[in-house]
C-alpha positions as semicolon CSV with decimal commas, in nm:
position;residue;x (nm);y (nm);z (nm)
1;M;0,408;-2,427;0,315
2;E;0,474;-2,288;-0,036
3;L;0,701;-1,958;-0,054
4;A;0,749;-1,746;-0,344
5;A;0,959;-1,408;-0,335
6;F;1,002;-1,172;-0,523
7;D;1,270;-0,810;-0,485
8;A;1,065;-0,457;-0,607
9;I;1,130;-0,123;-0,660
10;V;0,861;0,145;-0,614
11;Y;0,904;0,488;-0,768
12;G;0,731;0,802;-0,694
13;R;0,665;1,033;-0,411
14;V;0,777;0,774;-0,160
15;Q;1,062;0,866;0,067
16;G;0,965;1,089;0,313
17;V;0,608;0,977;0,323
18;G;0,673;0,666;0,631
19;F;0,623;0,418;0,269
20;R;0,891;0,191;0,529
21;Y;0,726;0,199;0,817
22;Y;0,358;0,123;0,644
23;A;0,474;-0,142;0,440
24;R;0,680;-0,321;0,801
25;A;0,350;-0,311;0,967
26;E;0,134;-0,458;0,632
27;A;0,426;-0,695;0,650
28;A;0,386;-0,788;0,937
29;R;-0,026;-0,819;0,879
30;F;0,038;-1,094;0,558
31;G;0,290;-1,255;0,752
32;V;0,554;-1,139;0,495
33;S;0,930;-1,111;0,541
34;G;1,222;-0,946;0,425
35;W;1,394;-0,593;0,429
36;I;1,251;-0,258;0,287
37;R;1,461;0,057;0,213
38;N;1,541;0,359;0,063
39;N;1,753;0,384;-0,171
40;Q;1,969;0,717;-0,337
41;G;1,728;0,789;-0,694
42;G;1,426;0,872;-0,368
43;E;1,295;0,465;-0,467
44;V;1,201;0,241;-0,216
45;E;1,362;-0,121;-0,263
46;V;1,171;-0,423;-0,130
47;R;1,268;-0,798;-0,066
48;A;1,020;-1,013;0,061
49;E;0,963;-1,379;0,048
50;G;0,605;-1,561;0,208
51;S;0,272;-1,772;0,131
52;P;0,215;-1,646;-0,287
53;E;-0,180;-1,507;-0,169
54;N;0,039;-1,294;0,067
55;L;0,263;-1,211;-0,154
56;K;0,049;-1,091;-0,440
57;Q;-0,210;-0,889;-0,151
58;F;0,154;-0,717;0,008
59;L;0,186;-0,615;-0,346
60;S;-0,140;-0,467;-0,441
61;W;-0,094;-0,268;-0,107
62;M;0,262;-0,182;-0,252
63;H;0,074;-0,028;-0,537
64;K;-0,068;0,193;-0,345
65;G;0,120;0,232;-0,049
66;P;-0,021;0,515;0,275
67;P;-0,214;0,766;0,214
68;S;0,079;1,059;0,143
69;A;0,271;0,895;-0,073
70;K;0,265;0,900;-0,453
71;V;0,297;0,556;-0,609
72;D;0,413;0,553;-0,973
73;S;0,514;0,285;-1,115
74;V;0,581;-0,114;-0,959
75;D;0,917;-0,338;-1,169
76;V;0,841;-0,638;-0,963
77;H;1,121;-0,908;-0,971
78;W;1,028;-1,288;-0,912
79;R;1,237;-1,498;-0,752
80;E;1,298;-1,834;-0,591
81;P;1,250;-1,795;-0,199
82;C;1,554;-1,839;0,071
83;G;1,378;-1,907;0,311
84;T;1,584;-1,683;0,544
85;Y;1,440;-1,360;0,710
86;K;1,271;-1,390;0,974
87;G;1,020;-1,077;0,998
88;F;1,074;-0,760;0,823
89;V;1,284;-0,508;0,903
90;V;1,360;-0,106;0,704
91;D;1,730;-0,083;0,652
92;Y;1,825;0,234;0,715
93;G;2,148;0,245;0,541
94;L;2,098;0,601;0,362
């Protein structure tokens, strides 16, 4: 399977609204691996890998987020996949 990958920063009301947990469920639904975490500035950071089509679907969801979120913008940077992620995890670093 061809792999693609991106790093993204999601801006808006995306912390304290379940964004990371909904994202984990959506990543599982689309077969995307990687991680998600809160940043200190109030945004959410994502690293995702999967098939190009599945990543596009996941990215489309990220522009909307869960019902209680208000996504203002998503900065996306496509990159080379590393292929080492198993599943999609929430990083509780903050």
